[in-house]
C-alpha positions in Angstrom: 163.4 95.4 89.1 161.9 92.1 90.0 158.6 93.7 91.0 158.3 96.1 88.0 156.3 93.5 86.0 153.7 93.3 88.8 153.5 97.0 89.3 153.0 97.6 85.6 150.2 95.1 85.4 148.5 96.4 88.5 148.4 100.0 87.3 147.1 99.1 83.9 144.4 96.7 85.3 143.4 99.2 88.1 142.9 102.0 85.5 140.5 99.7 83.6 138.7 98.4 86.7 139.8 94.9 85.8 140.3 92.1 88.3 143.9 91.0 88.4 145.8 87.8 89.1 149.4 87.5 90.0 151.8 84.8 90.9 155.4 85.1 91.8 157.8 82.6 93.2 161.4 83.6 94.3 162.1 80.0 95.4 163.2 81.2 98.9 161.1 78.7 100.9 161.9 75.2 102.0 159.5 73.6 99.5 157.9 74.2 96.2 154.7 76.3 96.1 151.7 73.9 95.7 150.7 75.6 92.6 153.6 74.0 90.8 153.3 70.6 89.1 156.6 68.7 88.6 156.1 66.5 85.6 158.9 64.0 85.1 157.8 61.3 82.6 160.9 59.1 83.2 163.1 59.0 86.3 166.4 60.9 86.4 165.8 64.7 86.3 165.6 66.4 89.6 164.7 69.7 91.4 166.6 71.3 94.3 166.0 74.4 96.4 169.3 73.7 98.3 171.9 73.5 95.6 171.9 77.3 95.2 169.8 78.9 98.0 167.3 81.4 96.8 167.3 79.7 93.3 165.6 76.6 92.0 168.0 74.2 90.3 166.7 71.9 87.6 169.2 69.1 86.8 169.0 66.8 83.8 171.4 63.8 84.1 173.3 62.1 81.3 171.2 59.7 79.2 172.1 58.0 76.0 168.9 59.1 74.2 168.6 62.4 76.1 165.4 63.8 77.6 163.4 65.1 74.6 160.1 66.9 74.0 159.3 66.9 70.3 157.0 65.2 67.9 156.6 61.6 66.7 159.4 59.1 67.4 161.5 61.7 69.2 159.4 61.2 72.4 158.1 63.5 75.1 160.0 62.6 78.2 161.7 65.9 79.1 161.0 67.2 82.6 158.7 70.2 83.1 157.8 72.4 86.1 154.4 73.8 85.4 151.9 76.3 86.8 148.4 77.0 85.4 147.8 80.3 83.7 144.8 82.6 84.1 142.2 83.1 81.4 142.7 86.1 79.2 146.0 87.9 78.7 149.1 87.8 80.9 152.8 88.2 81.0 155.3 85.7 82.3 158.9 86.4 83.2 161.9 84.5 84.6 165.7 84.8 85.2 167.8 81.7 84.2 171.5 81.0 84.7 173.2 77.9 83.3 174.7 76.0 86.3 176.2 73.0 84.6 177.1 72.4 81.0 180.1 71.4 78.8 181.2 71.8 75.2 179.7 68.4 74.3 176.4 69.1 76.1 173.1 69.3 74.1 170.2 71.1 75.8 167.4 73.6 75.8 166.4 75.2 79.0 163.3 77.4 78.5 160.4 79.4 79.8 157.5 77.7 78.0 153.8 78.1 77.2 152.0 74.8 77.3 149.1 74.6 74.9 148.8 70.8 75.5 151.1 68.1 76.9 152.6 67.7 73.5 152.6 71.2 72.2 154.9 73.9 73.8 156.2 77.3 72.9 159.8 77.3 74.3 162.0 80.4 74.9 165.4 80.1 76.4 169.1 79.0 76.2 169.6 76.5 73.5 172.8 74.6 72.7 172.8 71.6 70.3 176.2 71.1 68.6 175.0 67.6 67.8 172.9 69.1 65.0 173.9 72.8 64.6 177.2 74.7 64.3 177.0 76.4 67.7 180.0 77.6 69.7 177.9 78.8 72.7 174.4 78.7 74.1 172.0 81.1 72.3 168.4 82.1 73.1 166.1 80.2 70.8 162.3 80.3 70.3 161.1 76.8 69.3 157.4 76.0 69.2 156.9 72.2 69.0 157.4 71.1 65.4 159.2 74.3 64.4 162.9 73.7 64.7 164.9 76.9 64.8 161.8 79.1 64.6 163.8 82.2 65.8 167.4 82.4 66.9 168.9 85.3 69.0 172.7 85.4 68.4 174.9 86.0 71.3 176.0 84.2 74.5 173.1 83.2 76.7 174.5 81.5 79.8 172.4 84.0 81.9 169.3 85.7 80.6 166.1 87.3 81.6 163.1 86.1 79.6 159.6 87.4 79.1 156.6 86.1 77.2 153.7 88.5 76.7 150.3 87.1 75.7 147.9 89.3 73.8 145.0 87.4 72.3 146.5 84.5 70.4 149.8 86.3 69.9 152.9 85.8 72.1 155.7 88.3 72.1 159.1 86.9 73.1 161.5 89.4 74.9 165.0 89.0 76.3 167.1 91.1 78.7 170.8 90.4 79.0 171.3 92.1 82.5 169.0 93.1 85.3 168.9 96.8 84.6 169.1 96.5 80.8 166.4 97.1 78.2 163.9 94.5 77.1 164.3 93.6 73.5 161.4 92.1 71.5 162.8 89.3 69.3 159.8 87.6 67.7 156.1 87.0 67.8 154.3 83.6 67.6 150.6 83.2 66.9 149.2 80.2 68.8 146.5 78.0 67.5 145.3 76.7 70.9 144.4 78.3 74.3 147.3 78.1 76.7 147.1 75.8 79.8 150.3 76.5 81.7 153.6 78.2 81.9 156.6 76.0 82.6 160.3 75.6 82.9 161.6 72.9 80.5 164.8 71.0 80.6 165.5 69.2 77.3 168.6 67.3 76.3 169.7 65.2 73.3 172.4 62.6 72.8 174.6 61.2 75.5 176.1 64.5 76.6 177.1 65.1 80.3 174.7 66.2 83.0 173.3 69.7 82.6 171.6 72.1 85.1 170.0 75.5 85.1 169.3 77.8 88.1 165.9 79.6 88.1 166.0 82.9 90.1 162.3 83.6 90.0 159.1 83.1 87.9 156.5 85.7 87.7 153.1 85.6 86.1 150.7 88.5 86.0 147.4 89.2 84.3 147.2 92.1 82.0 144.5 94.1 80.2 142.9 92.0 77.5 143.9 93.0 74.0 141.0 93.5 71.5 140.2 90.3 69.8 141.7 90.1 66.3 139.1 89.1 63.8 140.0 86.3 61.5 139.2 87.3 58.0 139.7 86.1 54.5 139.1 88.1 51.4 138.7 86.1 48.3 139.1 87.9 45.0 138.1 86.0 41.9 137.2 87.0 38.4 134.4 84.6 37.1 135.5 85.4 33.5 139.2 84.7 34.0 140.9 82.0 32.0 140.7 78.8 33.9 141.8 75.2 33.6 139.9 72.0 33.1 139.2 69.8 36.0 138.7 66.1 35.9 136.0 64.6 38.0 138.2 61.6 38.6 140.1 63.6 41.3 137.3 62.4 43.6 138.0 58.7 43.0 138.3 55.8 45.3 140.3 52.6 45.8 139.3 49.1 47.0 141.6 46.2 47.7 141.3 42.7 49.0 142.5 43.6 52.4 140.8 43.2 55.8 137.1 44.0 55.6 137.2 46.3 52.6 135.5 43.8 50.3 134.6 40.8 52.4 132.8 42.1 55.4 132.3 45.5 53.7 131.0 45.7 50.2 130.3 41.9 49.9 127.3 40.7 51.8 128.5 37.3 52.8 128.0 36.6 56.5 129.9 33.3 56.7 133.6 33.0 57.2 135.4 30.3 55.2 132.3 29.3 53.4 134.2 26.9 51.1 135.6 24.9 53.9 139.3 25.5 53.2 142.3 25.9 55.5 143.5 24.1 58.6 141.4 21.8 60.8 141.1 21.9 64.6 141.4 19.1 67.1 138.1 17.4 66.0 138.8 17.9 62.3 136.6 20.9 61.7 138.1 23.5 59.4 138.8 27.1 60.6 135.8 29.3 61.1 133.4 26.5 62.0 132.5 24.6 65.2 131.5 21.0 65.5 128.1 19.8 66.5 127.4 16.3 67.8 128.9 14.0 70.4 132.5 12.9 69.8 131.6 9.2 70.0 128.8 9.6 67.4 130.1 12.3 65.0 133.5 12.5 63.5 135.0 15.2 61.3 137.9 15.5 58.8 139.1 17.4 55.8 138.3 15.9 52.4 140.9 16.6 49.7 139.9 14.0 47.1 136.2 14.7 46.5 135.5 18.4 46.8 133.5 21.1 45.1 135.8 24.1 45.4 139.5 23.3 45.0 140.9 21.7 46.8 139.0 20.8 50.0 135.6 19.9 51.5 134.5 19.2 55.1 133.6 15.6 55.9 131.1 14.7 58.6 130.7 11.1 59.5 127.7 10.1 61.6 127.1 6.9 63.5 123.6 5.3 64.1 120.8 7.8 64.4 122.8 10.7 65.9 122.7 14.2 64.5 125.8 16.3 63.9 127.3 18.9 61.7 129.0 22.3 61.8 128.1 25.7 63.0 129.1 29.4 63.1 128.3 31.4 66.2 127.8 35.1 66.8 126.8 36.1 63.4 125.4 39.7 63.5 122.2 40.1 61.5 119.8 42.9 60.8 116.3 42.4 62.1 114.4 44.1 59.2 115.4 41.7 56.5 115.5 37.9 56.2 118.4 35.7 55.2 119.0 33.9 51.9 121.4 31.0 51.6 122.5 28.0 49.6 124.3 24.8 50.5 126.5 22.7 48.2 126.7 19.2 49.6 127.0 15.5 49.0 125.2 13.1 51.4 125.6 9.4 51.4 123.5 7.3 53.7 122.3 10.1 56.0 118.5 10.1 56.6 117.9 13.9 57.0 119.6 17.2 56.3 118.6 20.6 57.6 119.9 24.1 58.3 118.7 26.1 61.3 119.1 29.4 63.0 119.3 30.0 66.8 119.4 33.0 69.0 121.1 31.8 72.2 119.5 28.4 72.8 116.2 29.3 71.2 115.6 27.9 67.7 114.3 30.7 65.4 113.9 28.6 62.2 114.8 25.2 60.8 114.7 24.5 57.0 114.9 20.9 55.8 117.0 20.1 52.7 117.0 17.0 50.5 120.1 14.9 51.0 121.7 14.1 47.6 124.2 11.3 46.9 125.8 13.5 44.2 127.0 17.1 44.6 123.9 19.3 44.8 123.2 23.0 45.3 120.1 23.8 47.3 118.8 27.2 48.3 117.1 28.1 51.6 115.8 31.2 53.4 115.1 32.4 56.9 112.6 35.0 57.9 113.5 38.4 59.4 114.5 38.3 63.1 112.5 41.4 64.0 115.4 43.0 65.8 119.2 43.3 65.3 120.9 40.4 67.0 123.6 37.7 67.0 122.6 34.2 65.8 124.1 30.8 65.4 123.9 29.1 62.0 124.0 25.3 61.9 124.3 22.7 59.1 123.0 19.3 60.5 122.7 15.8 59.2 121.0 12.8 61.0 121.4 9.1 60.5 124.4 6.9 59.8 126.3 8.1 56.8 128.8 10.7 55.4 128.1 14.3 54.6 130.5 16.3 52.5 130.1 20.1 52.7 131.5 21.8 49.6 130.3 25.4 49.9 127.7 27.4 51.9 126.5 31.0 51.7 124.4 33.1 54.0 123.5 36.7 53.0 120.9 39.4 53.8 118.0 38.7 51.5 118.1 42.3 50.2 121.7 41.9 48.8 122.2 43.2 45.3 123.9 40.5 43.3 126.0 39.6 46.4 126.7 43.2 47.4 125.3 45.0 50.5 122.4 47.2 49.5 123.0 49.7 52.3 126.7 50.0 51.5 126.0 50.6 47.8 123.5 53.3 48.8 126.1 55.1 51.0 128.7 54.8 48.2 126.4 56.4 45.7 126.1 59.4 47.9 129.7 60.4 47.2 129.3 59.9 43.4 132.5 58.0 42.8 133.8 58.9 39.4 136.5 56.1 39.3 137.3 53.1 41.5 140.7 51.4 41.4 141.0 47.6 42.0 142.2 45.0 43.0 145.3 46.5 44.7 147.4 47.6 46.2 149.9 45.1 47.5 147.4 42.3 46.9 147.6 42.6 43.1 151.2 41.5 42.9 150.2 37.9 43.7 146.7 38.0 42.2 145.8 35.9 39.2 142.6 37.2 37.7 141.3 34.0 36.2 140.9 32.6 39.8 138.0 35.1 40.1 136.0 33.7 37.2 133.2 31.2 36.9 130.7 29.9 39.4 131.6 31.5 42.7 131.1 28.3 44.7 133.8 26.6 42.7 136.4 29.4 42.5 139.5 28.4 44.4 140.4 30.0 47.7 144.0 31.2 47.6 146.4 32.2 50.4 147.2 35.9 49.9 150.9 36.3 50.8 150.7 40.1 50.6 148.4 40.4 53.6 148.6 36.8 55.1 145.0 36.1 54.6 142.6 33.9 52.6 141.3 35.2 49.4 138.0 33.6 48.7 137.7 34.8 45.0 134.0 35.5 45.4 134.6 39.1 44.2 136.4 38.9 40.9 136.3 40.8 37.6 132.6 40.5 36.9 131.7 41.5 40.4 134.0 44.5 40.4 132.8 45.7 37.0 129.2 45.2 38.1 129.9 47.1 41.3 131.2 50.0 39.2 128.0 50.0 37.2 125.9 50.0 40.3 127.7 53.0 41.9 128.2 54.9 38.6 132.1 54.7 38.5 134.6 54.2 35.8 136.7 51.1 36.5 140.4 51.3 36.9 142.1 47.9 36.9 145.6 47.4 38.2 147.4 44.4 36.7 149.8 42.0 38.4 153.3 43.3 37.4 154.9 41.6 40.4 154.6 37.8 39.9 152.4 38.2 36.9 153.4 38.3 33.2 152.7 40.6 30.3 150.8 37.8 28.6 148.5 37.3 31.6 147.8 41.0 31.8 147.1 41.2 28.0 144.7 38.3 28.4 142.8 40.2 31.1 142.4 43.2 28.7 141.1 40.8 26.0 138.7 39.2 28.4 137.3 42.5 29.5 137.3 44.4 26.2 137.6 42.0 23.3 134.9 41.8 20.7 136.2 39.3 18.2 135.6 35.6 18.7 138.1 33.9 20.9 138.3 31.4 23.7 138.4 34.2 26.3 135.5 36.1 24.8 133.4 32.9 24.7 134.4 32.3 28.3 133.2 35.9 29.2 129.9 35.2 27.5 129.5 31.9 29.3 130.1 33.8 32.6 127.2 36.1 31.8 128.6 39.1 29.9 128.7 38.6 26.1 129.3 42.4 25.4 132.7 44.0 26.1 133.1 45.8 29.4 135.1 48.6 27.8 137.7 49.2 30.6 139.9 52.0 29.5 142.1 52.8 32.5 144.8 50.2 33.5 147.7 50.4 35.9 150.9 48.5 35.5 151.7 47.2 39.0 151.7 48.6 42.4 154.6 50.1 44.4 157.1 47.9 42.6 159.9 49.8 44.3 159.1 48.5 47.7 160.6 45.5 49.5 157.2 44.6 50.8 155.9 44.1 47.2 155.9 40.6 45.7 158.3 40.7 42.8 159.7 44.1 43.6 162.2 45.7 41.2 164.5 48.6 40.9 163.7 51.5 38.7 165.4 50.3 35.5 164.0 46.8 35.7 160.5 48.1 36.4 160.7 50.6 33.5 161.8 47.8 31.1 159.1 45.5 32.4 156.4 48.2 32.1 157.4 48.8 28.5 156.9 45.1 27.8 153.5 45.2 29.6 152.4 48.4 27.9 153.1 47.0 24.4 151.3 43.7 25.3 148.2 45.5 26.5 148.2 47.9 23.6 148.6 44.9 21.3 145.1 44.0 22.4 143.6 47.5 22.4 145.7 50.4 21.2 143.8 53.2 22.9 144.1 52.2 26.5 145.2 54.7 29.2 148.0 53.2 31.1 149.4 54.2 34.6 153.0 53.6 35.5 154.3 53.2 39.1 156.0 56.3 40.5 157.1 57.5 43.9 156.2 60.6 45.9 158.8 63.3 45.2 162.0 61.6 44.3 162.4 59.7 47.6 163.8 56.6 45.9 166.7 58.1 44.0 166.1 58.4 40.3 163.0 56.2 40.2 160.6 58.8 38.7 163.3 60.1 36.3 164.1 56.6 35.0 160.6 55.4 34.7 159.3 58.6 33.1 162.2 58.7 30.6 162.2 55.0 29.7 158.5 54.0 30.0 156.8 57.4 29.8 156.3 57.3 26.0 154.2 54.1 26.5 151.9 55.5 29.2 149.5 58.3 30.0 150.0 58.7 33.8 152.5 58.2 36.6 151.2 57.0 39.9 152.2 58.4 43.3 150.9 57.5 46.8 150.8 59.3 50.1 149.9 58.2 53.6 150.1 60.3 56.7 150.7 58.1 59.8 149.0 59.5 63.0 148.8 58.0 66.4 145.5 59.2 67.8 146.5 58.2 71.3 149.0 61.0 71.2 148.5 64.7 71.8 145.4 65.9 70.0 146.6 69.5 69.5 149.9 68.4 67.9 148.1 65.9 65.7 145.6 68.5 64.5 148.4 70.8 63.4 150.3 68.0 61.8 147.3 66.6 59.9 146.1 70.0 58.5 149.7 70.9 57.5 150.0 67.6 55.7 147.4 68.7 53.1 149.7 71.6 52.1 152.6 69.1 52.1 150.6 66.9 49.7 150.1 69.7 47.3 153.8 70.6 47.4 154.8 67.0 46.9 152.5 66.7 43.9 153.7 69.9 42.3 157.4 69.0 42.9 156.8 65.5 41.4 154.9 66.9 38.4 157.8 69.3 37.8 160.3 66.5 37.9 158.3 64.2 35.7 157.7 67.0 33.2 161.5 67.4 32.8 162.1 63.7 32.5 159.1 62.8 30.3 159.7 65.3 27.6 157.6 68.4 28.5 154.8 69.9 30.5 151.7 67.6 30.8 153.3 64.7 28.9 152.8 62.4 31.9 150.4 63.8 34.4 150.1 62.3 37.9 147.6 59.7 39.0 147.4 60.1 42.8 145.8 56.7 43.2 146.4 56.1 47.0 146.2 58.7 49.7 144.8 59.0 53.2 145.5 59.4 56.9 146.7 56.2 58.4 145.9 55.7 62.1 148.9 53.9 63.6 147.5 53.3 67.1 146.1 49.9 68.1 143.0 48.9 66.1 141.5 46.5 68.6 142.3 43.5 66.5 140.5 44.8 63.4 143.1 45.4 60.7 143.6 49.0 59.5 140.2 50.2 60.8 139.6 53.4 62.7 136.8 56.0 63.0 138.1 59.1 61.3 137.6 62.4 63.0 136.5 65.8 61.6 140.3 66.7 61.6 140.9 64.0 59.0 138.0 65.2 57.0 139.6 68.7 56.9 142.8 67.0 55.6 140.8 65.5 52.8 139.2 68.9 52.0 142.7 70.5 52.0 143.8 67.8 49.5 140.9 68.5 47.3 141.6 72.2 47.3 145.2 71.4 46.3 144.0 69.1 43.5 141.7 71.8 42.2 144.6 74.3 42.1 146.8 71.7 40.4 144.1 70.9 37.8 145.4 68.9 34.8 148.7 68.1 36.4 146.9 65.6 38.7 143.6 64.7 37.0 143.1 61.4 38.9 143.1 60.7 42.6 141.9 57.7 44.6 141.3 57.7 48.3 142.6 54.5 49.9 140.2 53.0 50.8 136.5 53.2 50.3 135.1 50.8 53.0 136.5 49.8 56.5 140.2 49.6 55.7 141.2 53.2 56.2 137.6 53.6 55.1 135.5 56.5 54.2 132.7 54.2 55.3 132.7 51.9 58.4 130.4 48.9 58.6 129.1 46.3 61.0 126.8 43.6 59.7 123.8 45.8 60.7 124.9 49.4 60.1 126.9 51.7 57.9 128.7 54.8 59.3 129.5 57.7 57.1 132.8 59.1 58.4 133.9 62.7 58.1 135.9 61.6 55.0 132.6 60.5 53.4 131.0 63.8 54.4 133.8 65.8 52.7 133.6 63.7 49.6 129.9 64.4 49.3 130.6 68.1 49.9 133.1 68.4 47.0 131.5 66.0 44.6 128.2 67.8 44.8 129.5 71.3 45.0 132.4 71.7 42.6 132.6 72.8 39.0 134.3 71.6 35.8 136.7 74.6 35.5 139.3 75.8 38.0 139.8 79.5 38.5 142.7 81.6 40.0 141.9 83.3 43.2 143.7 85.9 45.3 143.3 85.3 49.0 144.2 87.7 51.8 144.1 86.0 55.1 146.4 85.8 58.2 149.1 83.2 58.4 148.9 80.5 61.1 151.8 78.4 62.4 151.6 74.8 61.4 154.5 72.3 61.4 156.7 72.9 58.4 154.6 76.0 57.5 155.1 78.9 59.9 152.5 81.0 58.1 150.0 78.7 56.5 146.9 80.7 55.3 144.2 80.6 58.0 141.6 80.0 55.4 142.4 77.6 52.5 140.6 78.5 49.3 140.1 76.9 45.9 137.6 78.2 43.3 135.8 76.3 40.6 133.0 77.2 38.2 130.5 75.4 36.1 131.2 74.8 32.4 128.7 77.6 31.5 130.3 80.0 34.0 127.0 80.6 35.7 127.8 79.1 39.0 130.8 79.8 41.2 131.9 77.3 43.9 134.3 78.7 46.5 135.7 75.8 48.6 136.9 76.9 52.0 138.7 75.3 54.9 139.0 77.3 58.1 142.2 75.8 59.6 142.0 77.6 62.9 141.0 75.1 65.6 139.2 77.5 67.8 138.3 80.8 66.0 135.6 81.4 63.4 136.5 83.4 60.3 134.6 86.0 58.2 135.0 85.4 54.4 134.4 88.2 52.0 134.0 87.5 48.3 135.2 90.0 45.7 134.1 89.3 42.1 136.7 91.7 40.5 134.2 94.5 39.9 131.1 92.4 39.2 128.1 92.8 41.4 127.9 90.3 44.2 124.6 88.5 44.4 122.6 88.8 47.6 121.7 85.1 47.7 123.9 82.0 47.9 124.2 78.7 49.7 126.8 77.6 52.1 127.3 73.8 52.6 129.4 72.8 55.6 131.0 69.8 57.2 131.4 70.7 60.8 131.1 69.7 64.5 131.8 71.4 67.8 135.0 69.4 68.3 137.6 68.7 65.7 138.1 65.3 67.3 134.4 64.5 66.7 133.9 61.1 65.1 130.9 59.4 63.5 130.6 56.0 65.2 127.9 53.3 65.4 126.7 54.9 68.6 126.9 58.5 67.3 126.6 58.3 63.5 125.8 61.9 62.9 128.3 63.7 65.2 129.9 65.3 62.1 127.2 66.4 59.6 126.8 67.9 56.2 124.4 70.9 56.4 123.3 73.6 53.9 122.1 77.1 54.7 121.1 80.1 52.7 123.5 83.1 53.0 123.9 86.6 51.7 127.4 86.9 50.3 127.1 90.7 50.4 127.3 90.6 54.2 130.3 88.3 54.3 130.2 84.6 55.3 130.8 83.4 58.8 132.8 80.2 58.7 133.0 78.2 62.0 136.3 77.1 63.4 137.8 73.8 62.1 135.3 73.4 59.3 135.2 72.7 55.5 132.6 74.5 53.4 131.6 75.4 49.9 130.0 78.8 49.1 127.9 78.5 46.0 126.7 81.6 44.1 125.2 82.4 40.8 127.2 84.9 38.7 124.8 85.5 35.8 
């Protein structure tokens, strides 16, 4: 019986003239065969060939947290005995007998297929009374991430197990006794190529020591099964009744956090340009370095005579010495010069200058006129000629005192203080709406701090993110930014520590037309005409303990009613967004807010972030991230159903999905919340867009968090802009989607993703232009390794012979656009003939565009 498997395989392979491979270990020798790898991530588990001669014993000792192999926080420290598998198809078999276990044990001993170190297909005796109502061990099939995928009832203290691979399918068979019949129990379709077979010993909880005896393991090649083509047939009627789609589903979000605005959108190169904050040992404020000998030049903070509240930098110079302050290592572009200005007061000093150095070499020095009163003077430096890092110095000479109130240094091609190259990249994704200023930041933000001359706006300590807020980018800058990129502004008001009166005043300042102090102030600040901001949010994540001024559902609902009426008292036709929670994860929050405050508003906000540690197993992460797009769609649909019931009927309070993204949780190298997104993450975004296009008016607005650097669709250095795969996918959908959503019937195989045992291999949403002349079929091939053929059926209408296929793709789903490889993931367009079917590469997003008239 033990050799039947090999004989069957040999006969079949010989008949086909196919080379064969076979490996069998009866564990009769004094040591393990060298083909085995004993992987024991943490000490404790052991192997023995002596405990039961002729068998291999795997023992897993007692441990408080057990020895697990699962996803996320559960850990992957269970022991594994592995052997590599051949390419092609094969069959693996073993005979297991439980040697030690007790009623309070919790274990899974299994014959496994390893797709990657974090992704297994496990088949064997399972007993976990800690979580399940089990009286005895049973044979369970558990792919990683699929708890209880298939359960075989009946006692399983001793079993024969077989796994047969045919293409990407795995048949799981069990035999109760040596001469019995094999019974096929289930089939699993794998996403990834297998690497090894193994014996797994997994435990949970603090149960007693467990052990299993392994009689033999046999692995034999078998004839290759015909490759199963991956296909998707998409049937759509271009004349079917559809639903309206809001372009604002492709919106974005920017917040005063990390390098989203300062260091991203905003072009300023200097840190702490208004000389605020703590001083170092020599009295120089943070971000700056002293220049001049200590016995000739002294420094201190000046808090009585300043330009920007409430501090300046004082430099005191003795005799004819020269001294001042500097910033080192400023990265600059070589093709554009620098423009700057200095606000200073100089009493007694003989000369004042600014200069630029590269290393020790002086590149340029510009003299300024010392002024005994506060004075603003502009200066410029020529282009460096190559990208580099420079030192910027502010220097005074001669006995006297220099007060530094503010200084600015920007690329000379900046657009009203914003980076030209960043604006150009943002315009490529055609943002329909941008949300600002937060985010957690907004609950401590007072909008009037961001008005008036920038050099005199007060720096504030932002308690939400424990950072300085320079207030250089305020209401006027944001609204001008929206004009420059063609986006509708969406302003979120401070409902944390702010008041309804403060929020109403903001509406008046932005939109008021009648004469008032605020309107005159807006005109004095350069914008006499109303801005016309229609979309306003009442607070951010007010349910969370991390939020300044957080509230429970009832208190927030009542406060939002007060805010809504105050805002509408200024302008009755505003569109207002209330704070909601994804699904109903915070008790009755959505029900209470929708019922109490829903009549006062037009939308309920929900947020979603998927945390992924990119240092962990790439295969498992790929499956998790792509499945999450389906989870998002389900969450939004469930939340919309709940809100419909609470708010008084369907569509009464549609959702505003105004923060969503993948959040990389691994170390960011000291740069807050920044990582280079992979193609995998772009496919997640494409899946979210497909869901939004299916949901239509139920979720008309969505805002990726965030646009630049911080979880950014764009990444910047001072000299470059990188368009991540998220940016590529936004461009794909914003340029290749219609105004009307259409129903589609999709026939495609199901693939196993965590939480979704049969997620469609090809994800499809269909839109059409308003005149119904152009059809856009948005496609995501979720399979990580296999291309798909897509067939379009126009419900009886003739299929055109010409179309275009625009793709976001790369050879590896982990491909990332970086400063070194900015085009690893590209957006490409090709002409196609839909009559012949469309070939869709593995792990790609695409839109097929065809004319239907």
